N, C-alpha and C positions, 0 to 999 in steps of 0.2 A: 357638790356637783358629783353625781355618781357616774354612770356610764353614758357617755355622749356618743351616739352613733353617727350624728351628722356633723361632727367637727371637721373643719377644713384643716388638712395636714400642711403645715408650713415647711417641714423638712427637718434637717439636722443642723445644729449650730454649736459653736464653741461656747462653753459655759462662761468664758471670760470676755466675750464680745457682745456688743449691743445686738439685739435681735429685731429685725424689721418684721412687722406683722403683715405687711403687704397691702394695707389699706391706707387711704388718706382721709384726713378729717374733712368731712363734707360741710361741717359748720364749725366755726371757731368756738373755743371755750375749753372748760375742764373736762377731759375725757378720763374715764375710769377703766382700768384693766384689772381684773381679778385673776390672780395666778393660783391655781390649785396644785398643791404639793402634799401628797399623802393625807388628804382630807383636811389640810390646813390651807386657808385662803389668805394670800397676801394681796392687799389692795394697793394699787399704784395709781396715783392721780397726777395728771400733768396737763397744763394748758397748751393747746395746739392752735395754730392759725389755720384758716381754710386752706385746703390742699397740701398741708404738711403731713408727711408720712408718720404713722404711729410706730414707735420703737420701744422695746423693753430694754432698759439699761439698768438691770439689777444683777446683783451677784446671785447666781443660781447653782444648784448642785449639778455635778457632772453625771453623765450616764443615767438620765432620768427622762421620762416622757411627761411633759406638762400639759395640762388642759387650762385654757384661759377663756374668759368671757370679756367682751369689749362693750362698753356702754358709752354713748355719746353724751354731750352736756345736758340733753333733755332726759337723761336716765333711760334711754331706749336701747335695748339690747341690739348690738350690731352683728353679733355672731359668736359662734364657738370655734375655737382654734386649738390645734395641738402641735407640739414640736418636741424634738428630742435634743438633749444636750450631750456633748462629749467633751473631753478634756484636751485642750491644746494650748494651755497657758505656759508661757516661757518666762 
């Protein structure tokens, strides 16, 4: 994933906390989130019920801007998102 100009900015989050994407599963099943970090893609898959909010609950590096792609169970791209992490782990 190179430069994405139309990515929705989610804001800033602690690198130690779950990150809500801000969208809910419109259909139940296995959703896929591709997290881009320095041209390395980490794929996270999780089953969600209908209307359940998608959340990234992964260990992430602090002070970095991530780009993610979200795919529904039908393998349809739901959008590009970006967020920044910071350190507030105690």
